[in-house]
C-alpha distance (Angstrom), angle and dihedral (degrees) to the residues before:
residue distance angle dihedral
X1 . . .
X2 3.84 . .
X3 3.79 91.7 .
X4 3.79 92.0 50.2
X5 3.82 94.0 49.2
X6 3.80 91.8 46.6
X7 3.79 91.8 50.7
X8 3.81 91.2 47.5
X9 3.83 91.7 49.7
X10 3.81 92.9 49.6
X11 3.79 91.5 48.5
X12 3.82 91.6 49.7
X13 3.82 91.3 48.6
X14 3.82 90.7 50.6
X15 3.80 92.0 52.1
X16 3.82 92.0 46.9
X17 3.80 91.8 50.7
X18 3.80 90.6 52.3
X19 3.80 91.0 52.3
X20 3.84 101.9 37.4
X21 3.81 103.7 41.2
X22 3.83 94.8 67.4
X23 3.81 89.3 51.5
X24 3.81 91.9 51.4
X25 3.79 90.9 49.7
X26 3.80 90.4 51.3
X27 3.79 90.1 53.5
X28 3.79 91.5 51.6
X29 3.79 91.8 51.4
X30 3.83 92.8 52.1
X31 3.85 91.5 54.3
X32 3.92 96.6 73.4
X33 3.90 114.1 135.4
X34 3.79 100.7 -117.1
X35 3.85 92.9 178.2
X36 3.78 92.5 61.6
X37 3.77 91.4 48.8
X38 3.82 92.4 49.5
X39 3.84 92.3 47.7
X40 3.80 90.2 53.6
X41 3.80 91.2 50.1
X42 3.87 91.9 48.4
X43 3.79 91.6 51.5
X44 3.73 90.1 52.6
X45 3.83 91.0 49.6
X46 3.86 91.8 48.6
X47 3.78 91.8 51.4
X48 3.79 90.6 50.5
X49 3.84 90.6 49.9
X50 3.84 91.6 52.1
X51 3.80 89.9 51.7
X52 3.80 91.0 53.1
X53 3.85 96.5 42.3
X54 3.82 95.5 102.7
X55 3.77 93.2 51.9
X56 3.83 96.6 43.4
X57 3.75 99.3 53.0
X58 3.80 127.2 -127.1
X59 3.80 96.9 -81.3
X60 3.82 94.8 49.1
X61 3.81 90.1 44.5
X62 3.83 91.9 55.5
X63 3.82 92.8 49.7
X64 3.81 91.6 50.5
X65 3.79 91.1 47.3
X66 3.83 91.8 51.2
X67 3.82 89.3 50.7
X68 3.81 90.9 53.2
X69 3.82 89.6 49.1
X70 3.82 91.1 55.0
X71 3.82 89.8 50.0
X72 3.81 90.3 51.1
X73 3.79 91.1 53.7
X74 3.82 92.8 47.5
X75 3.82 95.4 46.8
X76 3.81 94.8 47.1
X77 3.85 93.6 52.9
X78 3.88 114.6 113.4
X79 3.85 111.1 -85.8
X80 3.82 123.7 -142.4
X81 3.86 115.7 -111.9
X82 3.77 114.1 -95.8
X83 3.81 113.5 -97.1
X84 3.80 90.7 -139.4
X85 3.79 92.9 59.9
X86 3.78 92.5 46.3
X87 3.84 96.1 49.2
X88 3.83 96.8 44.1
X89 3.80 96.6 70.7
X90 3.85 97.3 59.1
X91 3.80 90.1 45.4
X92 3.81 92.8 51.4
X93 3.81 91.9 46.2
X94 3.81 90.8 49.4
X95 3.80 92.2 51.3
X96 3.82 94.0 46.8
X97 3.80 92.0 51.9
X98 3.78 103.4 29.4
X99 3.80 102.1 46.3
X100 3.85 97.6 58.9
X101 3.81 91.2 42.4
X102 3.80 93.1 50.3
X103 3.81 91.4 45.9
X104 3.79 91.2 53.0
X105 3.81 92.8 48.4
X106 3.80 92.3 49.1
X107 3.81 91.5 50.3
X108 3.79 89.8 49.5
X109 3.82 90.9 52.8
X110 3.81 102.1 36.2
X111 3.80 106.1 18.9
X112 3.81 135.4 66.6
X113 3.79 108.0 -95.2
X114 3.81 90.5 173.0
X115 3.79 87.8 71.1
X116 3.80 89.0 71.6
X117 3.80 88.8 67.0
X118 3.77 89.4 73.1
X119 3.79 142.2 -65.3
X120 3.79 93.3 -96.2
X121 3.80 93.5 56.3
X122 3.78 91.4 47.4
X123 3.78 92.1 48.0
X124 3.78 91.8 49.8
X125 3.79 91.5 49.0
X126 3.78 90.9 49.4
X127 3.79 91.5 49.6
X128 3.78 92.8 48.8
X129 3.78 91.9 47.8
X130 3.78 94.4 46.2
X131 3.79 98.9 43.2
X132 3.81 99.0 74.0
X133 3.79 92.5 39.7
X134 3.81 97.0 52.4
X135 3.83 98.1 76.2
X136 3.82 90.2 46.1
X137 3.78 91.2 50.7
X138 3.80 91.9 48.4
X139 3.81 90.8 48.4
X140 3.81 90.3 51.0
X141 3.80 90.6 51.3
X142 3.80 91.5 49.6
X143 3.81 91.4 47.4
X144 3.80 89.8 50.0
X145 3.80 90.9 51.7
X146 3.80 90.6 48.6
X147 3.81 90.5 51.5
X148 3.80 92.0 50.5
X149 3.81 91.8 49.4
X150 3.80 90.7 48.7
X151 3.81 88.2 56.9
X152 3.82 94.3 41.2
X153 3.81 107.6 25.4
X154 3.82 96.7 168.5
X155 3.80 94.1 91.1
X156 3.84 113.5 103.4
X157 3.81 94.1 178.9
X158 3.80 90.1 49.6
X159 3.82 92.4 53.6
X160 3.80 90.6 48.3
X161 3.81 90.2 50.7
X162 3.80 90.3 48.9
X163 3.81 90.7 50.5
X164 3.79 91.4 50.2
X165 3.82 90.3 48.5
X166 3.80 92.8 51.8
X167 3.82 89.5 48.5
X168 3.81 90.2 53.8
X169 3.81 88.9 51.7
X170 3.81 89.7 50.3
X171 3.83 95.1 -114.6
X172 3.80 96.4 128.4
X173 3.79 94.5 165.8
X174 3.80 91.7 61.5
X175 3.81 89.9 40.1
X176 3.80 91.2 57.1
X177 3.81 91.0 46.1
X178 3.82 90.8 51.9
X179 3.81 93.1 50.5
X180 3.79 87.8 49.2
X181 3.83 88.3 61.6
X182 3.81 94.5 56.0
X183 3.79 92.5 92.0
X184 3.83 129.3 -162.6
X185 3.82 91.9 -17.7
X186 3.81 88.1 71.0
X187 3.81 90.9 75.8
X188 3.81 90.9 59.7
X189 3.80 99.0 54.3
X190 3.79 120.2 70.3
X191 3.80 92.6 -167.8
X192 3.81 93.7 53.9
X193 3.80 91.7 47.7
X194 3.80 92.3 49.9
X195 3.80 93.5 46.9
X196 3.81 90.4 47.7
X197 3.81 88.9 51.7
X198 3.80 91.1 48.7
X199 3.82 92.2 51.1
X200 3.81 91.7 49.5
X201 3.80 91.1 48.2
X202 3.79 91.6 51.5
X203 3.80 90.8 52.8
X204 3.82 87.1 55.7
X205 3.82 95.2 55.0
X206 3.79 90.6 -89.1
X207 3.80 98.6 -56.2
X208 3.83 113.7 142.0
X209 3.81 93.3 -165.7
X210 3.77 117.1 123.5
X211 3.79 120.9 6.6
X212 3.84 96.3 5.8
X213 3.80 91.2 58.7
X214 3.81 91.8 46.1
X215 3.81 91.2 51.6
X216 3.81 90.4 47.3
X217 3.81 90.8 54.2
X218 3.80 90.1 49.3
X219 3.81 88.0 53.7
X220 3.81 90.8 50.6
X221 3.79 89.9 53.2
X222 3.82 87.2 61.1
X223 3.81 98.5 36.9
X224 3.84 116.2 12.5
X225 3.83 90.7 -168.4
X226 3.80 98.5 57.1
X227 3.79 102.4 129.6
X228 3.79 98.5 -155.1
X229 3.80 92.0 49.5
X230 3.82 91.4 47.4
X231 3.78 92.7 54.0
X232 3.80 95.6 43.8
X233 3.80 94.5 46.1
X234 3.81 93.3 42.8
X235 3.77 94.5 48.3
X236 3.80 91.9 44.8
X237 3.80 90.4 53.5
X238 3.81 90.5 48.8
X239 3.79 91.2 52.0
X240 3.80 90.3 51.6
X241 3.81 90.5 51.6
X242 3.82 94.3 -110.3
X243 3.79 93.4 136.0
X244 3.81 96.1 163.2
X245 3.77 90.6 53.2
X246 3.80 94.4 42.4
X247 3.81 100.4 49.0
X248 3.85 98.5 63.8
X249 3.79 91.2 47.9
X250 3.80 94.1 48.1
X251 3.79 93.3 45.6
X252 3.80 90.4 48.1
X253 3.81 88.7 52.4
X254 3.80 90.7 48.8
X255 3.82 89.8 58.1
X256 3.80 92.5 51.3
X257 3.78 99.5 54.5
X258 3.79 138.7 72.0
X259 3.78 116.3 -93.7
X260 3.77 121.1 -115.8
X261 3.79 100.3 28.2
X262 3.78 127.3 122.7
X263 3.80 91.7 -101.1
X264 3.79 89.1 51.6
X265 3.78 90.7 57.7
X266 3.78 90.7 47.2
X267 3.82 92.7 50.9
X268 3.78 91.4 47.1
X269 3.78 90.3 52.4
X270 3.81 95.2 48.4
X271 3.81 94.0 43.5
X272 3.79 90.1 51.7
X273 3.80 91.1 51.3
X274 3.80 93.0 46.8
X275 3.79 90.8 49.5
X276 3.77 88.8 49.0
X277 3.80 90.8 54.0
X278 3.78 88.9 50.8
X279 3.81 90.8 53.0
X280 3.81 96.2 -113.8
X281 3.80 115.7 156.2
X282 3.78 126.2 -110.1
X283 3.80 89.2 -112.0
X284 3.79 90.0 57.7
X285 3.78 89.5 49.2
X286 3.80 91.1 51.9
X287 3.80 91.3 47.1
X288 3.77 90.2 59.7
X289 3.81 88.8 63.2
X290 3.77 128.1 -143.5
X291 3.74 113.1 -44.0
X292 3.78 113.6 -117.9
X293 3.73 119.1 -138.0
X294 3.68 138.6 -142.0
X295 3.67 143.3 -160.8
X296 3.72 107.4 -82.1
X297 3.80 130.8 51.6
X298 3.74 101.2 77.9
X299 3.77 85.7 141.8
X300 3.75 91.4 64.7
X301 3.79 91.8 54.0
X302 3.78 92.5 53.7
X303 3.77 101.1 53.4
X304 3.79 119.7 131.5
X305 3.82 92.5 -130.9
X306 3.78 135.5 73.8
X307 3.78 118.5 -149.7
X308 3.78 96.5 -121.7
X309 3.78 124.0 -166.4
X310 3.80 116.2 -125.1
X311 3.81 91.3 -156.3
X312 3.77 97.7 74.3
X313 3.80 90.5 120.1
X314 3.78 90.1 75.5
X315 3.81 93.2 52.9
X316 3.80 134.9 55.5
X317 3.80 107.6 -79.4
X318 3.81 112.9 -115.2
X319 3.78 116.6 -117.9
X320 3.80 111.9 -89.5
X321 3.79 109.5 -123.9
X322 3.79 99.0 -173.4
X323 3.79 140.4 4.5
X324 3.80 122.2 -135.2
X325 3.79 116.8 -162.7
X326 3.81 107.8 -159.2
X327 3.78 123.1 -164.2
X328 3.79 134.8 161.4
X329 3.79 129.2 -126.8
X330 3.82 113.8 -107.7
X331 3.81 92.4 -117.0
X332 3.83 91.0 59.8
X333 3.80 101.3 40.5
X334 3.79 94.0 100.3
X335 3.81 91.6 54.2
X336 3.80 93.6 45.0
X337 3.79 96.9 64.6
X338 3.81 115.8 113.5
X339 3.79 96.3 5.8
X340 3.81 129.0 133.1
X341 3.79 116.1 -111.6
X342 3.81 122.5 -139.5
X343 3.81 119.2 -170.7
X344 3.81 111.1 -165.5
X345 3.81 129.0 -174.6
X346 3.80 120.3 -159.8
X347 3.77 135.7 173.5
X348 3.84 105.4 -110.1
X349 3.78 109.9 -94.3
X350 3.81 95.0 18.4
X351 3.77 127.0 102.1
X352 3.80 98.8 -156.5
X353 3.81 111.9 89.4
X354 3.77 118.9 -122.2
X355 3.79 93.4 -158.5
X356 3.79 138.1 -5.2
X357 3.78 139.7 -176.1
X358 3.81 132.4 -164.7
X359 3.79 128.1 -150.2
X360 3.80 118.0 -175.0
X361 3.82 119.5 -143.4
X362 3.78 90.2 1.8
X363 3.80 118.2 -162.0
X364 3.74 110.2 -151.2
X365 2.94 139.9 -107.4
X366 3.81 91.1 52.9
X367 3.80 136.2 164.7
X368 3.83 113.6 -136.5
X369 3.79 121.3 -171.9
X370 3.81 120.2 -154.1
X371 3.81 122.9 -155.5
X372 3.80 138.6 163.4
X373 3.80 87.4 -84.0
X374 3.81 87.1 69.9
X375 3.82 92.7 53.1
X376 3.78 116.6 123.9
X377 3.80 95.7 -143.8
X378 3.81 132.3 22.2
X379 3.81 88.4 -139.7
X380 3.83 90.1 64.3
X381 3.80 110.5 28.6
X382 3.77 120.9 -178.4
X383 3.81 89.9 -106.5
X384 3.83 90.6 62.7
X385 3.82 95.8 66.3
X386 3.80 127.5 73.9
X387 3.79 101.7 -158.3
X388 3.80 132.6 23.4
X389 3.77 140.2 -176.7
X390 3.80 113.2 -130.2
X391 3.77 123.6 -148.9
X392 3.79 121.2 -172.5
X393 3.79 113.0 -166.0
X394 3.81 131.5 -178.1
X395 3.82 112.9 -151.7
X396 3.79 121.5 -162.7
X397 3.84 92.3 -159.4
X398 3.80 98.3 43.0
X399 3.81 91.0 -123.2
X400 3.78 121.4 135.9
X401 3.80 90.1 -139.2
X402 3.80 110.2 96.6
X403 3.79 112.1 -114.3
X404 3.76 139.3 -178.0
X405 3.80 110.5 -81.2
X406 3.81 96.0 32.1
X407 3.80 115.0 140.2
X408 3.79 116.9 -137.0
X409 3.79 148.7 160.9
X410 3.81 134.9 -170.6
X411 3.79 139.9 -152.8
X412 3.84 138.1 167.9
X413 3.78 124.8 -129.8
X414 3.77 141.6 164.0
X415 3.79 111.6 -102.2
X416 3.76 110.9 -103.0
X417 3.79 95.7 38.3
X418 3.75 135.0 82.3
X419 3.78 131.4 -102.7
X420 3.78 139.2 -168.0
X421 3.80 115.9 -134.9
X422 3.78 119.4 -168.7
X423 3.79 116.1 -160.4
X424 3.79 101.4 -139.7
X425 3.82 106.5 141.2
X426 3.78 136.0 76.1
X427 3.80 123.1 -147.5
X428 3.82 109.2 -123.5
């Protein structure tokens, strides 16, 4: 506050000096003693007349002297006060009083007087005012970019920027559509390919199977160190059961990311499960160290499938936290034969699964137990939630990514209990 007031006072003083000084100078110029100047000039004229007296003659000399006498009387008469000197004082007084007052009133009406209460109050007010407007401003910028690209679509970098912007806003459907408009330049940029794959995976509930994994592998062919592509391709391979192909990619990703983050915990969990499927010992798992994590692969964390180890018979069985009894409605039994069953547990209102289990060529009815071993992330095990929504889905292709023609059913249950789920719907 002190700095602001000091700056305002100095600025006001500078403006006043610019306006007042010329008026003071004018007053000084109008105060010249004209009588003294005229007296000096008359003396000079009288001396010149005395020098010329002999040549003028007595009569001419007397007339000239009388003329000088009349001039003396006229020049020594009282002179009125200069108008400039009289009018300057009210003007100066008006400026000295009026300018600061007007400046203060204008600041009160147009400025931010609350800022004088302190920098912290002003900063808090600015933050509160800007917070709700920021998303609207970002959306307007994205909409403006989309409009420009619609008018001039031959801009690969612009489409990639639009896709990235939509991804930041969480609109992955539009993000994927924007990356799809990039054109042939897409095949030359590892980052664009990986981000396109990530957007597609997020539109499929986080599953990288199918086109997202293929795009991620294309990105790795251009840049083998692209973190997002490593995580998507590695996790996709793990979901397909290609453990030998998945492990190098996942371990490479774990060396590229920062330790201790959410993605690090996810990578550590998946690597441990892949190593378990490959029959590696716990000591070998520990020797690999915790997997660091990075910034990208949110898609991998949100898949509907856990990478479960088929070798649980050789290890102590984890405690079953809930039992899911899955059956199929009579009208759909013929379509259910030979399909792969996915049992997915989510916290109500959230898209990311808490736990998931896969049963190939499931014969229903079937009892599926879920435990912490089926958790998707060590940071949120199944035992940490109190209530879950269960989805049982039969896939004809065996892919975790939901597809048209899948059969499914849902139910809600408190964690720790049991639930019956009837598969009675078909995905259009």
